[in-house]
C-alpha positions in Angstrom: -15.6 -85.4 -10.6 -15.8 -82.5 -12.9 -18.2 -80.8 -10.7 -15.9 -81.1 -7.7 -13.0 -79.6 -9.7 -15.2 -76.8 -10.8 -16.3 -76.2 -7.2 -12.7 -76.3 -6.0 -11.7 -73.8 -8.7 -14.6 -71.5 -7.8 -13.5 -71.6 -4.1 -9.9 -70.9 -5.0 -11.0 -67.9 -7.1 -13.1 -66.6 -4.3 -10.2 -67.1 -1.8 -7.9 -65.1 -4.2 -10.5 -62.5 -4.6 -11.0 -62.2 -0.9 -7.3 -62.1 -0.4 -7.0 -59.3 -2.9 -9.8 -57.4 -1.2 -8.1 -57.7 2.2 -4.8 -56.4 0.8 -6.7 -53.6 -1.0 -8.4 -52.7 2.3 -5.1 -52.7 4.2 -3.5 -50.5 1.5 -6.4 -48.0 1.7 -6.3 -48.0 5.5 -2.5 -47.4 5.4 -2.9 -44.6 3.0 -5.6 -43.0 5.1 -3.4 -43.3 8.2 -0.5 -41.6 6.4 -2.8 -38.8 5.2 -4.1 -38.3 8.8 -0.6 -38.2 10.1 0.5 -35.7 7.5 -2.6 -33.5 8.2 -1.6 -33.5 11.9 1.9 -32.5 11.1 0.8 -29.7 8.8 -1.7 -28.5 11.4 1.0 -28.4 14.1 3.4 -26.6 11.7 0.6 -24.1 10.9 0.0 -23.3 14.5 3.7 -22.8 15.1 3.9 -20.4 12.1 0.9 -18.5 13.3 2.4 -18.0 16.7 5.7 -16.9 15.2 3.8 -14.5 12.9 2.0 -13.0 15.9 5.3 -12.5 17.7 6.8 -10.8 14.6 3.8 -8.5 14.3 4.1 -7.5 17.9 7.8 -6.9 17.4 7.1 -4.9 14.3 4.6 -2.6 16.2 7.2 -2.1 18.9 9.9 -1.2 16.4 7.5 1.2 14.6 6.8 2.9 18.0 10.5 3.2 18.6 11.0 4.7 15.1 8.3 7.3 15.8 10.0 8.2 19.1 13.4 8.5 17.4 11.9 10.7 14.7 10.4 13.0 17.3 13.7 13.1 19.1 15.5 13.9 15.9 13.0 16.7 15.3 13.7 18.1 18.8 17.5 17.9 18.2 17.1 19.8 14.9 15.0 22.4 16.7 17.6 22.7 19.4 20.4 22.9 16.7 18.5 25.9 15.1 18.1 27.5 18.6 21.9 27.1 19.3 22.6 29.2 16.2 20.6 32.1 17.5 21.8 35.1 19.5 19.2 34.2 22.2 21.0 31.0 22.9 24.4 32.7 23.2 22.8 35.3 25.5 21.1 32.7 27.7 24.3 30.6 27.9 26.4 33.7 28.8 24.0 34.6 31.5 23.7 31.1 32.9 27.3 30.0 32.9 29.3 33.2 33.1 26.8 35.3 35.1 27.0 38.0 32.5 24.3 40.6 32.3 23.3 43.3 29.8 24.5 46.8 30.5 20.9 47.9 31.3 20.1 44.9 33.6 20.4 44.9 37.4 21.3 41.6 38.9 19.8 40.7 42.3 21.5 38.0 44.3 20.3 36.4 47.5 22.1 37.4 50.6 24.7 34.9 51.7 
């Protein structure tokens, strides 16, 4: 009878051991599944961020081009402002808008 009890006890220990191993395997598989899911979520987030970054870079380049255009325009305005302060501008404007001429000039007009 003692042998039977010992054999029963050994079988029960093996069952418990097998049960623990199954639970351990399930836990490991669950942890792996969670890690795979988290990796997928992070990869998708990374792709979205990269796409957003590319859009921002394109927008930045476009804005830099606009800044250069506006700087060029500001330079032209400054040059025009300097020209407006000269006597040549006053003379050109008087000739153009008021049809004024210098005393030594002869004005030829087309026949009407």
